[in-house]
C-alpha positions as a Markdown table, in Angstrom:
| # | Residue | x | y | z |
|---|---|---|---|---|
| 1 | Met | 50.0 | 8.5 | 66.2 |
| 2 | Glu | 47.1 | 8.4 | 68.7 |
| 3 | Ala | 46.4 | 11.7 | 70.5 |
| 4 | Tyr | 47.2 | 10.3 | 73.9 |
| 5 | Ser | 50.8 | 9.2 | 72.9 |
| 6 | Asn | 51.3 | 12.4 | 70.9 |
| 7 | Pro | 54.0 | 14.8 | 72.2 |
| 8 | His | 51.4 | 17.6 | 71.9 |
| 9 | Leu | 49.6 | 16.2 | 75.0 |
| 10 | Ala | 52.8 | 16.6 | 77.1 |
| 11 | Ser | 53.5 | 20.0 | 75.5 |
| 12 | Ala | 50.0 | 21.3 | 76.3 |
| 13 | Ile | 50.4 | 20.3 | 80.0 |
| 14 | Ile | 53.9 | 21.8 | 80.3 |
| 15 | Trp | 53.0 | 25.1 | 78.6 |
| 16 | Trp | 49.9 | 25.4 | 80.8 |
| 17 | Leu | 52.0 | 24.9 | 83.9 |
| 18 | Asn | 54.5 | 27.5 | 82.7 |
| 19 | Tyr | 51.7 | 30.0 | 82.1 |
| 20 | Ile | 50.3 | 29.4 | 85.6 |
| 21 | Ser | 53.8 | 29.8 | 87.0 |
| 22 | Ser | 54.5 | 33.0 | 85.0 |
| 23 | Val | 51.4 | 34.7 | 86.4 |
| 24 | Gly | 52.2 | 33.8 | 90.0 |
| 25 | Arg | 49.6 | 31.2 | 90.6 |
| 26 | Glu | 51.7 | 28.1 | 91.3 |
| 27 | Tyr | 49.7 | 27.7 | 94.5 |
| 28 | Ile | 46.9 | 26.1 | 92.5 |
| 29 | Ile | 49.1 | 23.4 | 90.9 |
| 30 | Ala | 48.6 | 19.9 | 92.2 |
| 31 | Glu | 47.9 | 16.4 | 90.8 |
| 32 | Ser | 44.3 | 17.2 | 90.5 |
| 33 | Thr | 44.8 | 20.3 | 88.4 |
| 34 | Leu | 46.8 | 18.4 | 85.8 |
| 35 | Lys | 43.4 | 17.2 | 84.6 |
| 36 | Ile | 42.6 | 20.7 | 83.3 |
| 37 | Pro | 45.2 | 20.9 | 80.5 |
| 38 | Ala | 45.0 | 17.2 | 79.8 |
| 39 | Thr | 41.2 | 17.2 | 79.3 |
| 40 | Glu | 41.3 | 20.5 | 77.3 |
| 41 | Tyr | 43.7 | 18.8 | 74.9 |
| 42 | Leu | 42.0 | 15.4 | 74.7 |
| 43 | Glu | 38.5 | 16.7 | 74.3 |
| 44 | Arg | 39.5 | 17.9 | 70.8 |
| 45 | Phe | 39.4 | 14.2 | 69.9 |
| 46 | Tyr | 37.3 | 12.4 | 72.6 |
| 47 | Arg | 34.9 | 15.1 | 73.9 |
| 48 | Asp | 32.0 | 12.7 | 74.7 |
| 49 | Gln | 34.1 | 9.8 | 75.9 |
| 50 | Ile | 36.2 | 11.4 | 78.7 |
| 51 | Gln | 35.5 | 10.5 | 82.3 |
| 52 | Leu | 37.4 | 11.6 | 85.4 |
| 53 | Glu | 37.8 | 9.5 | 88.5 |
| 54 | Tyr | 36.8 | 6.4 | 86.5 |
| 55 | Asn | 36.0 | 3.2 | 88.4 |
| 56 | His | 38.6 | 0.5 | 87.8 |
| 57 | Pro | 36.9 | -2.5 | 86.3 |
| 58 | Lys | 39.0 | -5.0 | 88.3 |
| 59 | Leu | 39.5 | -3.2 | 91.6 |
| 60 | Ser | 36.6 | -2.3 | 93.9 |
| 61 | Gln | 36.6 | 1.4 | 95.1 |
| 62 | Lys | 39.7 | 2.2 | 93.1 |
| 63 | Arg | 39.7 | 4.8 | 90.3 |
| 64 | Phe | 41.8 | 6.2 | 87.5 |
| 65 | Asp | 42.5 | 9.9 | 87.3 |
| 66 | Leu | 41.3 | 10.0 | 83.7 |
| 67 | Tyr | 39.7 | 7.6 | 81.2 |
| 68 | Phe | 38.4 | 7.9 | 77.7 |
| 69 | Asn | 37.2 | 5.6 | 75.0 |
| 70 | Asp | 38.9 | 6.0 | 71.6 |
| 71 | Leu | 36.1 | 4.8 | 69.3 |
| 72 | Thr | 38.1 | 5.4 | 66.2 |
| 73 | Asn | 40.8 | 2.9 | 67.2 |
| 74 | Ser | 38.5 | 0.7 | 69.4 |
| 75 | Cys | 40.7 | 1.3 | 72.4 |
| 76 | Glu | 39.9 | 2.3 | 76.0 |
| 77 | Thr | 42.6 | 4.4 | 77.6 |
| 78 | Ala | 43.4 | 5.2 | 81.3 |
| 79 | Phe | 45.8 | 7.8 | 82.7 |
| 80 | Glu | 47.3 | 8.1 | 86.2 |
| 81 | Phe | 48.8 | 11.5 | 87.1 |
| 82 | Lys | 51.5 | 12.5 | 89.6 |
| 83 | Phe | 53.0 | 15.9 | 90.5 |
| 84 | Val | 56.4 | 15.6 | 92.1 |
| 85 | Arg | 57.6 | 18.2 | 94.6 |
| 86 | Glu | 61.0 | 18.5 | 96.3 |
| 87 | Asp | 61.6 | 15.4 | 98.3 |
| 88 | Ser | 58.0 | 14.3 | 98.1 |
| 89 | Thr | 59.0 | 10.8 | 96.8 |
| 90 | Arg | 61.6 | 10.1 | 99.5 |
| 91 | Ala | 58.8 | 8.9 | 101.8 |
| 92 | Leu | 57.9 | 5.2 | 101.4 |
| 93 | Ala | 54.2 | 6.0 | 101.2 |
| 94 | Glu | 54.6 | 8.1 | 98.1 |
| 95 | Arg | 56.9 | 5.6 | 96.4 |
| 96 | Lys | 54.1 | 3.0 | 97.1 |
| 97 | Arg | 51.5 | 5.3 | 95.5 |
| 98 | Ile | 53.5 | 5.5 | 92.3 |
| 99 | Phe | 53.9 | 1.7 | 92.1 |
| 100 | Tyr | 50.2 | 1.2 | 92.9 |
| 101 | Asp | 49.4 | 3.5 | 89.9 |
| 102 | Leu | 51.6 | 1.2 | 87.6 |
| 103 | Met | 49.9 | -1.9 | 88.9 |
| 104 | Arg | 46.4 | -0.5 | 88.5 |
| 105 | Leu | 47.3 | 0.3 | 84.9 |
| 106 | His | 48.8 | -3.2 | 84.4 |
| 107 | Leu | 45.6 | -4.9 | 85.7 |
| 108 | Phe | 43.5 | -2.7 | 83.3 |
| 109 | Asn | 45.6 | -3.6 | 80.3 |
| 110 | Ala | 44.2 | -5.8 | 77.5 |
| 111 | Pro | 44.5 | -5.9 | 73.7 |
| 112 | Asp | 41.8 | -3.2 | 73.5 |
| 113 | Lys | 42.9 | -1.2 | 76.5 |
| 114 | Lys | 46.0 | 1.0 | 77.2 |
| 115 | Gly | 47.3 | 2.5 | 80.4 |
| 116 | Phe | 49.6 | 5.5 | 80.8 |
| 117 | Phe | 51.5 | 7.0 | 83.7 |
| 118 | Leu | 52.2 | 10.8 | 83.6 |
| 119 | Ile | 54.4 | 12.7 | 86.0 |
| 120 | Cys | 55.6 | 16.2 | 86.0 |
| 121 | Gly | 56.9 | 18.9 | 88.4 |
| 122 | Asn | 59.4 | 21.7 | 88.8 |
| 123 | Arg | 62.4 | 20.9 | 86.5 |
| 124 | Leu | 64.8 | 20.7 | 89.4 |
| 125 | His | 62.5 | 18.7 | 91.6 |
| 126 | Phe | 61.7 | 16.3 | 88.7 |
| 127 | Lys | 65.4 | 15.5 | 88.5 |
| 128 | Ser | 66.3 | 15.3 | 92.2 |
| 129 | Ser | 63.1 | 13.7 | 93.5 |
| 130 | Phe | 62.2 | 11.5 | 90.6 |
| 131 | Gln | 64.6 | 11.0 | 87.8 |
| 132 | Asn | 67.7 | 10.7 | 90.0 |
| 133 | Leu | 66.1 | 10.1 | 93.4 |
| 134 | Asn | 68.8 | 8.8 | 95.8 |
| 135 | Leu | 67.2 | 7.5 | 99.0 |
| 136 | Ser | 70.4 | 7.6 | 101.1 |
| 137 | Pro | 72.4 | 9.7 | 101.4 |
| 138 | Lys | 70.3 | 12.6 | 100.3 |
| 139 | Leu | 73.3 | 14.3 | 98.5 |
| 140 | Pro | 75.1 | 14.1 | 96.2 |
| 141 | Leu | 72.9 | 12.7 | 93.4 |
| 142 | Pro | 74.0 | 9.2 | 92.3 |
| 143 | Ser | 75.7 | 8.8 | 89.0 |
| 144 | Ser | 73.9 | 6.7 | 86.4 |
| 145 | Lys | 75.3 | 3.2 | 86.3 |
| 146 | Pro | 74.5 | 0.0 | 84.3 |
| 147 | Ser | 72.4 | -2.8 | 85.9 |
| 148 | Val | 73.2 | -6.5 | 85.4 |
| 149 | Ser | 71.3 | -6.3 | 82.1 |
| 150 | Gly | 73.6 | -3.5 | 80.9 |
| 151 | Ile | 70.7 | -0.9 | 80.8 |
| 152 | Ile | 71.5 | 2.4 | 82.4 |
| 153 | Lys | 69.5 | 3.0 | 85.6 |
| 154 | Ser | 69.4 | 6.2 | 87.6 |
| 155 | Gly | 68.3 | 6.4 | 91.2 |
| 156 | Phe | 65.5 | 4.5 | 92.9 |
| 157 | Phe | 62.9 | 5.0 | 90.0 |
| 158 | Gly | 65.4 | 3.8 | 87.4 |
| 159 | Glu | 64.2 | 0.3 | 88.3 |
| 160 | Trp | 60.7 | 1.2 | 87.1 |
| 161 | Phe | 61.1 | 3.8 | 84.4 |
| 162 | Ser | 63.5 | 4.3 | 81.5 |
| 163 | Phe | 64.7 | 7.9 | 80.9 |
| 164 | Asp | 66.5 | 6.9 | 77.7 |
| 165 | Thr | 64.5 | 7.3 | 74.4 |
| 166 | Asn | 66.9 | 4.9 | 72.7 |
| 167 | Asn | 66.1 | 2.2 | 75.3 |
| 168 | Pro | 62.5 | 3.0 | 76.3 |
| 169 | Asp | 61.4 | -0.3 | 77.8 |
| 170 | Arg | 61.9 | -1.2 | 81.4 |
| 171 | Asn | 61.1 | -4.7 | 82.6 |
| 172 | Ile | 60.3 | -4.6 | 86.3 |
| 173 | Asp | 61.3 | -7.7 | 88.3 |
| 174 | Leu | 58.6 | -8.0 | 91.0 |
| 175 | Asn | 60.7 | -10.8 | 92.6 |
| 176 | Asn | 63.5 | -8.3 | 93.4 |
| 177 | Asn | 64.5 | -9.0 | 97.0 |
| 178 | Glu | 66.2 | -5.7 | 97.7 |
| 179 | Asn | 64.3 | -4.4 | 100.7 |
| 180 | Glu | 63.5 | -1.0 | 99.3 |
| 181 | Tyr | 61.6 | -2.6 | 96.4 |
| 182 | Lys | 60.4 | -5.8 | 98.2 |
| 183 | Gln | 58.5 | -3.9 | 100.8 |
| 184 | Val | 56.6 | -1.9 | 98.1 |
| 185 | Tyr | 55.7 | -5.0 | 96.1 |
| 186 | Ser | 54.5 | -6.8 | 99.3 |
| 187 | Ala | 52.4 | -3.8 | 100.3 |
| 188 | Phe | 50.6 | -3.8 | 97.0 |
| 189 | Met | 49.5 | -7.4 | 97.4 |
| 190 | Lys | 48.3 | -6.8 | 100.9 |
| 191 | Lys | 46.4 | -3.6 | 100.0 |
| 192 | Tyr | 44.8 | -4.7 | 96.7 |
| 193 | Ser | 44.0 | -8.4 | 97.2 |
| 194 | Glu | 40.6 | -7.6 | 98.7 |
| 195 | Pro | 39.5 | -4.9 | 96.1 |
| 196 | Phe | 40.5 | -7.3 | 93.3 |
| 197 | Asn | 38.5 | -10.2 | 94.9 |
| 198 | Val | 35.4 | -8.0 | 95.4 |
| 199 | Ala | 35.4 | -6.8 | 91.8 |
| 200 | Thr | 36.3 | -10.0 | 90.0 |
| 201 | Asn | 35.4 | -12.8 | 92.5 |
| 202 | Asn | 39.0 | -14.1 | 91.9 |
| 203 | Ser | 42.2 | -14.1 | 93.9 |
| 204 | Leu | 44.9 | -11.6 | 93.0 |
| 205 | Val | 47.8 | -13.5 | 91.6 |
| 206 | Lys | 51.3 | -12.1 | 92.2 |
| 207 | Gln | 52.9 | -11.0 | 89.0 |
| 208 | Asn | 56.6 | -11.9 | 88.3 |
| 209 | Ala | 57.2 | -8.8 | 86.2 |
| 210 | Ile | 55.5 | -5.8 | 84.4 |
| 211 | Thr | 56.9 | -3.6 | 81.7 |
| 212 | Thr | 56.9 | 0.2 | 81.2 |
| 213 | Lys | 57.7 | 2.0 | 78.0 |
| 214 | Leu | 58.9 | 5.6 | 77.8 |
| 215 | Ile | 56.6 | 7.6 | 75.5 |
| 216 | Phe | 57.9 | 11.1 | 76.2 |
| 217 | Ile | 60.3 | 13.0 | 78.4 |
| 218 | Ser | 61.1 | 16.7 | 78.5 |
| 219 | Glu | 64.3 | 17.8 | 76.7 |
| 220 | Glu | 66.3 | 20.7 | 78.0 |
| 221 | Leu | 66.3 | 23.6 | 75.6 |
| 222 | Ile | 70.0 | 24.5 | 75.4 |
| 223 | Asp | 70.6 | 28.2 | 75.2 |
| 224 | Ser | 66.8 | 28.9 | 75.1 |
| 225 | Arg | 65.6 | 32.2 | 76.4 |
| 226 | Ile | 62.3 | 30.7 | 77.3 |
| 227 | Pro | 62.1 | 29.8 | 81.0 |
| 228 | Gln | 62.0 | 26.0 | 81.6 |
| 229 | Thr | 60.1 | 25.8 | 84.8 |
| 230 | Phe | 58.7 | 22.3 | 84.5 |
| 231 | Ser | 59.5 | 18.8 | 83.3 |
| 232 | Ile | 57.2 | 16.0 | 82.3 |
| 233 | Gly | 57.4 | 12.3 | 81.5 |
| 234 | Ile | 54.9 | 9.8 | 80.1 |
| 235 | Trp | 55.2 | 6.0 | 80.2 |
| 236 | Glu | 52.9 | 3.3 | 78.9 |
| 237 | Val | 52.4 | 0.2 | 81.0 |
| 238 | Ile | 52.5 | -2.5 | 78.3 |
| 239 | Leu | 51.3 | -6.1 | 78.1 |
């Protein structure tokens, strides 16, 4: 298994966050600081190939949080990071940012390129503001329910991400006419058409669908005496 899809990457980030929390330094934790444990783990394998804030090859003035070139497997890999806080994803602007990350990774993809989305946060915030985000009303949390396809979906982000290791793929219908999704998809085309044209000299074509695949999600350690302060999830945006 490649180092970037290895559970040890997620484990390294979570235990680093738990350490920072245990010594009372949670004030330093943000999206940008996730690069510290991620790069410390990855440089074991790709020390000379890692770049932060890497320019997207198809989008002018747009960057990935982390990029590295896996020379052994002849594969370029990009990561986008998110840190979720209580209610931070309820705002439309933040939901757009998450979708834009997925689309940047999708546009990067090729047979020799891979893109991963990593999100983490306080365990309770991860559940309420990401895994089970219910836009309205705020409470109670929605119960998981099957979609038309029969796949269990939970909250707003269940349309984009699977949280079920037995059914890891999620096919995202970009022609979904529900307003809460349609306004996000339309905003992407408006915001990214010019950066795509500048970088490629081509027009950005609206996609009908993209697919994400669950790579790792935190498990709750039942009866564990070790504090579980944070949760983490990693998805690959696949061709």
